[in-house]
C-alpha distance (Angstrom), angle and dihedral (degrees) to the residues before:
residue distance angle dihedral
M1 . . .
T2 3.82 . .
A3 3.80 129.2 .
E4 3.81 91.6 -104.5
G5 3.79 110.5 97.3
I6 3.81 93.9 0.2
R7 3.80 118.5 146.2
L8 3.79 104.8 -156.9
T9 3.81 94.1 -176.7
Q10 3.82 88.9 67.8
Y11 3.79 89.3 67.2
S12 3.82 98.5 57.6
H13 3.79 135.6 63.3
G14 3.82 93.1 -145.4
A15 3.77 138.1 31.0
G16 3.79 133.3 -130.9
C17 3.79 117.9 -52.6
G18 3.79 88.4 -13.2
C19 3.83 83.9 83.0
K20 3.79 90.4 70.2
I21 3.78 119.0 122.6
A22 3.82 109.9 -110.2
P23 3.83 113.7 -92.4
D24 3.81 94.9 -118.6
V25 3.82 91.2 51.6
L26 3.79 90.6 45.3
S27 3.80 89.8 56.4
R28 3.80 89.3 58.8
I29 3.80 91.7 48.5
L30 3.81 94.2 50.1
A31 3.80 97.2 42.7
E32 3.81 111.6 125.2
T33 3.79 118.2 -128.0
H34 3.79 121.4 -133.1
D35 3.79 92.2 -119.2
G36 3.81 96.8 43.7
T37 3.80 135.6 86.5
S38 3.80 111.5 -75.5
H39 3.79 136.1 -147.7
D40 3.82 86.1 -117.9
T41 3.82 91.0 65.0
F42 3.82 90.8 79.7
P43 3.82 114.9 59.1
S44 3.82 92.7 -175.3
L45 3.81 90.5 62.3
L46 3.80 106.0 100.8
V47 3.81 97.4 175.7
G48 3.79 127.1 19.1
H49 3.80 132.7 159.6
H50 3.80 98.6 -68.2
S51 3.80 96.3 90.4
R52 3.82 93.6 38.6
D53 3.78 90.3 -122.7
D54 3.77 120.7 170.5
A55 3.82 97.7 -108.5
A56 3.78 140.0 10.5
A57 3.80 117.5 -106.8
V58 3.81 127.3 -153.9
I59 3.80 126.1 -175.0
L60 3.80 111.7 -103.6
D61 3.81 98.5 174.6
E62 3.79 139.8 -37.3
H63 3.80 93.3 -60.9
R64 3.80 107.6 23.9
A65 3.79 141.0 55.8
V66 3.79 133.2 -163.1
L67 3.81 115.8 -125.2
S68 3.80 121.9 -153.0
T69 3.78 130.0 -175.5
T70 3.77 142.7 152.5
D71 3.78 132.9 -159.7
F72 3.79 131.6 170.7
F73 3.78 137.7 157.8
M74 3.78 147.5 161.5
P75 3.83 122.5 -80.7
I76 3.79 118.8 -64.3
V77 3.81 93.3 177.9
D78 3.79 132.3 36.5
D79 3.80 99.9 -127.5
P80 3.84 110.1 89.5
Y81 3.81 95.7 -147.9
D82 3.81 92.3 49.4
F83 3.81 90.2 47.3
G84 3.80 89.1 56.2
R85 3.80 92.4 47.4
I86 3.80 93.3 49.1
A87 3.80 95.3 46.2
A88 3.80 91.3 49.0
T89 3.81 94.7 46.1
N90 3.79 90.0 49.3
A91 3.81 94.2 51.4
I92 3.80 94.0 45.7
S93 3.81 89.9 51.9
D94 3.81 90.4 73.8
I95 3.80 90.1 66.1
Y96 3.81 93.2 49.0
A97 3.81 90.7 46.8
M98 3.81 89.3 60.1
G99 3.81 90.9 51.4
G100 3.80 93.5 -104.5
T101 3.78 140.8 127.3
P102 3.84 120.2 -122.3
Q103 3.81 115.2 -122.9
V104 3.81 106.6 176.1
A105 3.80 139.9 -5.1
I106 3.78 137.1 -161.8
A107 3.79 124.1 -157.6
I108 3.80 130.2 -117.0
L109 3.81 112.9 -156.3
G110 3.78 131.4 177.0
W111 3.80 113.3 -179.9
P112 3.84 134.6 179.8
I113 3.78 94.3 -136.4
D114 3.81 92.1 -178.2
K115 3.82 90.7 59.5
L116 3.80 108.0 29.9
A117 3.79 127.6 42.9
P118 3.82 121.2 -115.4
E119 3.80 88.6 -119.8
I120 3.82 89.3 65.9
A121 3.80 90.4 52.6
N122 3.80 87.5 49.7
R123 3.81 89.4 59.9
V124 3.80 90.3 50.9
V125 3.79 93.0 51.2
Q126 3.80 91.3 44.4
G127 3.79 89.8 55.6
G128 3.79 89.8 54.6
R129 3.81 92.2 44.2
D130 3.80 91.9 52.3
V131 3.81 93.2 50.5
C132 3.81 91.3 52.1
A133 3.81 91.5 48.3
Q134 3.80 92.0 49.1
L135 3.80 89.4 53.2
G136 3.80 92.0 49.7
F137 3.81 107.3 -103.6
P138 3.82 137.4 87.1
L139 3.76 133.1 -101.3
A140 3.77 91.1 -138.4
G141 3.80 106.4 -178.3
G142 3.77 139.2 -53.9
H143 3.78 146.0 178.6
S144 3.80 133.2 -81.7
I145 3.79 135.9 -166.7
D146 3.78 136.7 -174.8
A147 3.81 102.1 -105.9
P148 3.82 135.0 174.3
E149 3.83 91.4 -121.2
P150 3.83 132.3 32.6
I151 3.80 112.4 -97.7
F152 3.79 128.2 175.8
G153 3.76 137.3 171.0
L154 3.77 145.4 120.2
A155 3.76 141.6 -103.5
V156 3.80 104.6 -143.0
T157 3.79 130.7 -164.2
G158 3.79 120.7 -161.4
T159 3.77 142.2 162.2
V160 3.78 132.8 -129.1
E161 3.78 137.8 -176.4
R162 3.78 103.2 -109.3
A163 3.80 90.1 -133.5
H164 3.81 88.5 60.7
L165 3.80 98.9 42.4
K166 3.81 109.7 127.6
Q167 3.80 125.1 -152.9
N168 3.79 134.3 -179.6
S169 3.79 89.1 -115.5
G170 3.81 93.5 60.7
A171 3.81 97.2 81.1
C172 3.82 117.9 112.7
A173 3.81 135.1 -151.7
G174 3.78 107.6 -92.3
D175 3.79 94.6 31.2
L176 3.78 117.4 137.9
L177 3.80 122.3 -132.8
I178 3.81 128.2 -132.1
L179 3.82 127.9 -178.6
T180 3.82 115.9 -153.9
K181 3.83 99.8 -159.0
P182 3.80 131.2 40.0
L183 3.80 120.7 -105.1
G184 3.79 125.0 -119.8
I185 3.79 103.1 76.2
G186 3.80 92.0 127.0
I187 3.81 91.6 48.2
H188 3.81 93.7 49.0
T189 3.80 94.2 47.0
T190 3.80 90.8 47.5
A191 3.80 89.8 50.5
E192 3.79 89.2 51.6
K193 3.79 92.5 48.9
Q194 3.83 89.3 50.8
G195 3.80 92.0 48.4
K196 3.81 92.5 -115.4
L197 3.81 101.2 109.7
E198 3.80 112.4 121.9
A199 3.80 116.4 -120.3
A200 3.81 90.8 -120.2
H201 3.81 90.3 58.7
R202 3.79 99.2 47.7
G203 3.77 113.1 123.6
L204 3.82 95.7 11.7
A205 3.80 94.6 107.9
T206 3.81 92.6 43.6
E207 3.79 91.2 50.9
L208 3.79 90.0 50.1
M209 3.81 94.1 47.1
C210 3.82 90.6 51.4
Q211 3.81 92.3 52.4
A212 3.80 107.2 105.6
N213 3.80 119.6 -133.8
R214 3.81 92.6 -136.5
V215 3.82 89.0 135.6
G216 3.82 85.0 79.5
A217 3.81 90.5 77.1
L218 3.82 89.0 53.8
L219 3.80 95.4 44.4
A220 3.80 91.2 51.5
R221 3.79 90.2 62.3
L222 3.79 94.0 56.5
E223 3.78 117.2 98.6
G224 3.78 109.5 -117.8
V225 3.81 97.9 30.9
N226 3.79 96.7 120.0
A227 3.80 104.0 172.6
L228 3.81 141.0 10.4
T229 3.77 133.8 -173.8
D230 3.77 133.8 163.3
V231 3.79 119.1 -120.0
T232 3.80 111.1 -128.4
G233 3.80 137.6 133.4
F234 3.81 98.9 -9.9
G235 3.81 91.1 57.5
L236 3.78 126.9 -129.4
A237 3.80 92.0 -63.1
G238 3.80 93.2 51.5
H239 3.78 97.3 47.9
L240 3.80 92.1 42.1
M241 3.80 88.6 53.4
E242 3.82 89.7 52.8
M243 3.80 88.4 54.1
C244 3.79 91.7 47.1
S245 3.80 94.2 46.7
G246 3.80 92.3 49.1
A247 3.80 91.4 56.3
N248 3.85 98.8 29.8
L249 3.80 91.2 -117.2
S250 3.78 137.7 131.2
A251 3.79 128.7 -137.6
V252 3.77 135.2 -135.0
M253 3.81 110.9 -158.7
D254 3.79 126.5 -158.5
S255 3.79 101.4 -146.0
T256 3.81 92.6 -167.8
N257 3.83 91.7 64.6
I258 3.81 99.7 46.3
P259 3.83 108.1 112.2
E260 3.79 115.5 -123.3
L261 3.77 139.3 -175.8
P262 3.82 112.6 -110.3
G263 3.79 124.7 -91.3
L264 3.78 99.5 26.9
D265 3.82 95.9 135.9
D266 3.79 91.7 57.0
Y267 3.81 95.0 43.7
I268 3.80 92.8 48.6
A269 3.81 90.5 49.5
R270 3.82 88.9 51.5
G271 3.80 92.8 53.2
C272 3.81 99.2 -103.6
V273 3.80 94.4 145.5
P274 3.84 119.0 128.7
G275 3.78 118.5 -121.9
G276 3.81 89.9 -120.5
T277 3.80 91.2 65.8
Q278 3.80 94.5 73.6
R279 3.80 90.4 42.7
N280 3.80 89.9 55.1
Y281 3.80 92.0 48.2
E282 3.79 93.8 49.6
A283 3.80 90.7 52.3
L284 3.83 91.0 52.2
S285 3.79 104.6 30.8
H286 3.81 92.1 107.7
A287 3.82 89.8 62.7
L288 3.81 99.5 38.9
P289 3.80 131.2 82.8
A290 3.79 122.8 -125.2
L291 3.81 105.1 -65.1
T292 3.76 132.4 -158.8
A293 3.79 115.8 -125.0
R294 3.80 88.9 -103.1
E295 3.80 94.6 49.6
L296 3.79 90.9 49.5
A297 3.81 92.3 48.4
V298 3.81 93.1 51.2
L299 3.81 103.1 36.7
C300 3.81 93.9 44.6
D301 3.81 96.3 38.0
P302 3.84 109.1 130.2
Q303 3.78 107.7 -119.0
T304 3.78 122.6 -154.2
S305 3.81 113.0 -153.4
G306 3.80 89.5 -8.8
G307 3.77 128.1 172.1
L308 3.78 133.6 -79.7
L309 3.79 121.5 -88.8
V310 3.80 106.7 -143.4
A311 3.81 125.9 -161.4
V312 3.80 108.8 -160.7
S313 3.79 134.0 171.4
P314 3.83 114.3 -113.8
D315 3.83 90.9 -115.8
A316 3.81 90.5 60.5
L317 3.80 97.4 42.0
S318 3.81 96.0 100.2
D319 3.83 92.2 52.0
V320 3.80 91.8 49.8
Q321 3.78 93.8 46.6
R322 3.80 90.9 47.9
L323 3.80 91.0 53.9
L324 3.80 93.0 46.7
H325 3.79 91.1 47.8
E326 3.80 89.8 52.8
Q327 3.80 88.7 51.9
K328 3.83 90.7 48.5
L329 3.81 91.5 -119.0
P330 3.83 130.4 137.4
S331 3.80 111.1 -87.5
A332 3.82 106.3 173.9
V333 3.80 118.9 130.0
V334 3.81 105.9 -110.4
G335 3.79 98.9 -179.7
S336 3.77 148.5 -32.4
L337 3.79 139.7 -116.5
T338 3.78 125.4 -118.8
A339 3.78 137.8 177.9
S340 3.80 112.7 -79.5
E341 3.76 120.7 -113.8
N342 3.81 112.1 -122.1
S343 3.82 89.4 -6.8
K344 3.81 90.5 -72.4
P345 3.82 109.9 130.3
A346 3.80 112.7 -144.0
I347 3.80 141.9 166.5
R348 3.79 124.0 -130.8
L349 3.78 132.0 177.6
Q350 3.75 134.5 -131.1
T351 3.79 129.9 178.5
G352 3.79 117.2 -136.9
């Protein structure tokens, strides 16, 4: 079978970052045993998995650190080249979300060679290769296996000035929150898979998912930007809760300011809600207020290659918004961070 007319999403049980294991289950998987090797064994490790940051960081020298991350998933779109572009952009985002600059990537490919021709996999890899080249670094190799479903992603190595390294735990009470891409990617891609996506909305999610978060490296250099994270499979609520938990803070979100892709009300009403949405909500329900069906569908919508969530001090807000405006990115304040009551981070909503 050739790339023309192929529908890659028919060959996978999940889609994009919606394939992620739920955060509460992931905690059980990553838990360290008392008799096993610990994070603390390696003093050069600046950032590991404990804070759920976007990439690991290891000391390189007095001023710099090496960043390392990997991300891969099953197809979220049918076009092989676009699948490769999206998967690569999503993986690279982890480096930008830590304030770093990617230096090299290697590919991760799983391919059902009995079902899909090698030439289709070539288009996937070429999409990833082109994204890396456009961002100024090579896709230098990788590893492939014969797998029952198509899988693609990257392992990416980057560098960062240690003074500009951003972690989830860096947010402060009083910080304001900005989201640099609209929500609804999971809803739009589900609508497309179900054949319900309006003609006027075709390609919007793909364009968004292929938009690199390279502004993260610029934001990290601004005084007053205290924390960054990219919003992916756990949805805005899930990744915001990681930020809150890392700094023992709570969040107040202004739902009227959160940027969204068009048509979400109609798609939600027509059942275009990914399966991962409910999974995300169940993992976070203890920290969330009562939500309407619409609020749940949007705040817990699994994003693939979503935007950056920025925690910035009020004094630095104008500088951050100026930079985002120059980059033609959303810059509205979508919420704020406060001290947690009884050391129990939570999210609540306000309108206006």
